[in-house]
N, CA, C and O of each residue as an XYZ file, in Angstrom:
288
protein
N      35.983     41.732     19.904
C      35.589     42.069     18.544
C      34.064     41.984     18.439
O      33.446     41.047     18.945
N      33.482     42.959     17.787
C      32.026     43.014     17.643
C      31.545     41.928     16.687
O      32.204     41.608     15.698
N      30.392     41.376     17.003
C      29.781     40.381     16.120
C      28.700     41.071     15.299
O      27.587     41.301     15.773
N      29.045     41.391     14.082
C      28.106     42.039     13.181
C      27.701     41.075     12.079
O      28.480     40.206     11.685
N      26.505     41.227     11.593
C      26.079     40.455     10.429
C      25.220     41.347      9.538
O      24.692     42.369      9.976
N      25.097     40.943      8.304
C      24.344     41.708      7.325
C      22.920     41.172      7.267
O      22.678     40.066      6.782
N      21.985     41.968      7.767
C      20.571     41.604      7.699
C      20.009     42.147      6.386
O      20.527     43.117      5.832
N      18.956     41.519      5.899
C      18.407     42.003      4.633
C      16.893     41.889      4.573
O      16.266     41.150      5.332
N      16.328     42.653      3.640
C      14.887     42.657      3.384
C      14.613     42.259      1.932
O      13.639     42.708      1.327
N      15.475     41.419      1.389
C      15.339     41.012     -0.016
C      14.028     40.257     -0.231
O      13.327     40.498     -1.214
N      13.699     39.356      0.673
C      12.472     38.567      0.507
C      11.235     39.465      0.504
O      10.328     39.270     -0.305
N      11.197     40.437      1.397
C      10.066     41.369      1.471
C       9.974     42.201      0.193
O       8.896     42.354     -0.382
N      11.119     42.739     -0.247
C      11.139     43.559     -1.460
C      10.763     42.730     -2.692
O      10.081     43.217     -3.594
N      11.210     41.493     -2.716
C      10.880     40.592     -3.838
C       9.370     40.333     -3.865
O       8.754     40.347     -4.930
N       8.783     40.099     -2.695
C       7.339     39.848     -2.613
C       6.545     41.084     -3.038
O       5.502     40.968     -3.682
N       7.047     42.273     -2.672
C       6.366     43.505     -3.069
C       6.314     43.648     -4.589
O       5.371     44.228     -5.127
N       7.318     43.127     -5.278
C       7.365     43.180     -6.740
C       6.709     41.945     -7.374
O       6.670     41.809     -8.597
N       6.192     41.045     -6.518
C       5.543     39.813     -6.977
C       6.481     38.980     -7.854
O       6.091     38.471     -8.905
N       7.733     38.856     -7.389
C       8.735     38.067     -8.101
C       9.043     36.794     -7.330
O       9.102     36.808     -6.100
N       9.235     35.713     -8.037
C       9.709     34.475     -7.417
C      11.227     34.590     -7.233
O      11.863     35.479     -7.799
N      11.786     33.695     -6.447
C      13.242     33.657     -6.319
C      13.872     33.419     -7.688
O      14.889     34.028     -8.022
N      13.276     32.547     -8.464
C      13.788     32.228     -9.798
C      13.781     33.460    -10.709
O      14.748     33.715    -11.428
N      12.682     34.222    -10.670
C      12.580     35.418    -11.519
C      13.612     36.463    -11.123
O      14.248     37.059    -11.992
N      13.787     36.696     -9.825
C      14.786     37.659     -9.369
C      16.188     37.177     -9.724
O      17.042     37.969    -10.124
N      16.417     35.889     -9.578
C      17.723     35.322     -9.923
C      18.051     35.586    -11.393
O      19.178     35.958    -11.719
N      17.086     35.397    -12.268
C      17.314     35.650    -13.700
C      17.613     37.119    -13.951
O      18.498     37.444    -14.742
N      16.881     38.016    -13.283
C      17.118     39.449    -13.441
C      18.511     39.848    -12.963
O      19.125     40.767    -13.506
N      19.006     39.143    -11.937
C      20.305     39.486    -11.345
C      21.457     38.664    -11.916
O      22.619     38.951    -11.630
N      21.151     37.649    -12.717
C      22.200     36.822    -13.303
C      22.854     35.863    -12.334
O      24.037     35.545    -12.456
N      22.062     35.399    -11.357
C      22.554     34.423    -10.374
C      21.579     33.252    -10.317
O      20.580     33.244    -11.036
N      21.853     32.283     -9.487
C      20.961     31.129     -9.352
C      19.874     31.396     -8.307
O      20.007     32.268     -7.449
N      18.809     30.625     -8.409
C      17.749     30.707     -7.397
C      18.309     30.390     -6.022
O      17.897     30.987     -5.027
N      19.256     29.443     -5.963
C      19.864     29.071     -4.683
C      20.598     30.253     -4.057
O      20.596     30.414     -2.837
N      21.222     31.075     -4.891
C      21.916     32.259     -4.373
C      20.922     33.222     -3.736
O      21.167     33.742     -2.648
N      19.810     33.457     -4.406
C      18.782     34.350     -3.843
C      18.260     33.776     -2.529
O      18.101     34.511     -1.555
N      17.992     32.475     -2.493
C      17.523     31.833     -1.261
C      18.535     31.958     -0.132
O      18.164     32.196      1.017
N      19.797     31.799     -0.455
C      20.855     31.895      0.565
C      21.008     33.319      1.083
O      21.273     33.524      2.267
N      20.843     34.300      0.205
C      20.891     35.698      0.649
C      19.708     35.982      1.567
O      19.875     36.564      2.639
N      18.516     35.572      1.147
C      17.310     35.831      1.941
C      17.382     35.189      3.316
O      16.892     35.760      4.290
N      17.983     34.019      3.409
C      18.066     33.326      4.701
C      19.246     33.789      5.548
O      19.388     33.379      6.700
N      20.093     34.643      4.975
C      21.240     35.150      5.724
C      22.440     34.233      5.703
O      23.425     34.490      6.396
N      22.381     33.166      4.919
C      23.503     32.224      4.836
C      24.628     32.744      3.958
O      25.777     32.324      4.094
N      24.293     33.665      3.050
C      25.273     34.169      2.093
C      25.239     35.691      2.094
O      24.170     36.300      2.045
N      26.409     36.290      2.151
C      26.543     37.743      2.116
C      26.950     38.140      0.698
O      28.043     37.789      0.253
N      26.093     38.864     -0.016
C      26.410     39.190     -1.410
C      27.548     40.194     -1.529
O      27.809     40.970     -0.611
N      28.213     40.165     -2.664
C      29.230     41.175     -2.949
C      28.546     42.534     -3.070
O      27.326     42.615     -3.212
N      29.331     43.578     -3.014
C      28.780     44.926     -3.190
C      28.104     45.038     -4.551
O      27.026     45.620     -4.666
N      28.730     44.485     -5.574
C      28.167     44.534     -6.923
C      26.795     43.869     -6.971
O      25.856     44.422     -7.544
N      26.677     42.686     -6.373
C      25.393     41.978     -6.379
C      24.365     42.720     -5.525
O      23.192     42.776     -5.895
N      24.774     43.284     -4.405
C      23.848     44.043     -3.558
C      23.279     45.235     -4.322
O      22.078     45.499     -4.253
N      24.132     45.955     -5.050
C      23.662     47.093     -5.838
C      22.762     46.636     -6.981
O      21.772     47.297     -7.294
N      23.099     45.519     -7.601
C      22.289     44.996     -8.698
C      20.903     44.567     -8.207
O      19.897     44.849     -8.859
N      20.855     43.891     -7.066
C      19.566     43.491     -6.496
C      18.727     44.721     -6.162
O      17.525     44.752     -6.427
N      19.363     45.725     -5.584
C      18.641     46.959     -5.250
C      18.058     47.592     -6.511
O      16.909     48.033     -6.516
N      18.843     47.635     -7.565
C      18.370     48.214     -8.831
C      17.195     47.420     -9.393
O      16.196     48.001     -9.817
N      17.312     46.092     -9.397
C      16.250     45.246     -9.955
C      14.963     45.311     -9.123
O      13.868     45.093     -9.642
N      15.110     45.614     -7.821
C      13.950     45.676     -6.933
C      13.468     47.113     -6.707
O      12.569     47.347     -5.898
N      14.061     48.065     -7.416
C      13.701     49.488     -7.284
C      13.822     49.970     -5.843
O      12.947     50.665     -5.328
N      14.915     49.588     -5.210
C      15.198     49.997     -3.820
C      16.600     50.577     -3.748
O      17.402     50.414     -4.668
N      16.883     51.253     -2.651
C      18.257     51.667     -2.361
C      18.933     50.507     -1.635
O      18.273     49.720     -0.957
N      20.234     50.409     -1.780
C      20.970     49.332     -1.107
C      20.688     49.354      0.388
O      20.470     48.309      1.000
N      20.692     50.552      0.976
C      20.466     50.652      2.421
C      19.039     50.288      2.825
O      18.778     50.041      4.003
N      18.113     50.252      1.867
C      16.759     49.775      2.160
C      16.698     48.252      2.181
O      15.828     47.670      2.828
N      17.625     47.608      1.470
C      17.649     46.145      1.411
C      18.575     45.522      2.452
O      18.279     44.452      2.985
N      19.692     46.185      2.742
C      20.715     45.600      3.607
C      21.080     46.544      4.733
O      21.109     47.761      4.553
N      21.365     45.962      5.923
C      21.833     46.765      7.050
C      22.683     45.896      7.979
O      22.490     44.684      8.070
N      23.606     46.531      8.650
C      24.436     45.829      9.635
C      23.670     45.720     10.937
O      23.042     46.680     11.383
N      23.725     44.554     11.541
C      23.096     44.331     12.853
C      24.086     43.633     13.750
O      24.993     42.948     13.278
N      23.913     43.804     15.031
C      24.744     43.106     15.984
C      25.321     44.053     17.026
O      24.913     45.209     17.141
N      26.269     43.535     17.773
C      26.912     44.304     18.839
C      27.986     45.196     18.253
O      28.986     44.718     17.717
N      27.770     46.493     18.361
C      28.774     47.422     17.878
C      29.578     47.928     19.063
O      29.039     48.097     20.157
N      30.883     48.174     18.849
C      31.730     48.644     19.963
C      31.334     50.021     20.437
O      31.945     50.555     21.362
């Protein structure tokens, strides 16, 4: 079985908008800890949250998130 994980550029996109984790969390309706966990790769957001983050950061979902790892 392939080992895939969801890589993200949320931290980079957040910095480009000059937003703190707390500010992005408020815009997305989640906690700062959730944003930190997504940025560090510890937490994989739901599709709904991924789309919401993309909207709040003026990015496409595929610009923020991508699959990485060994593909069959």
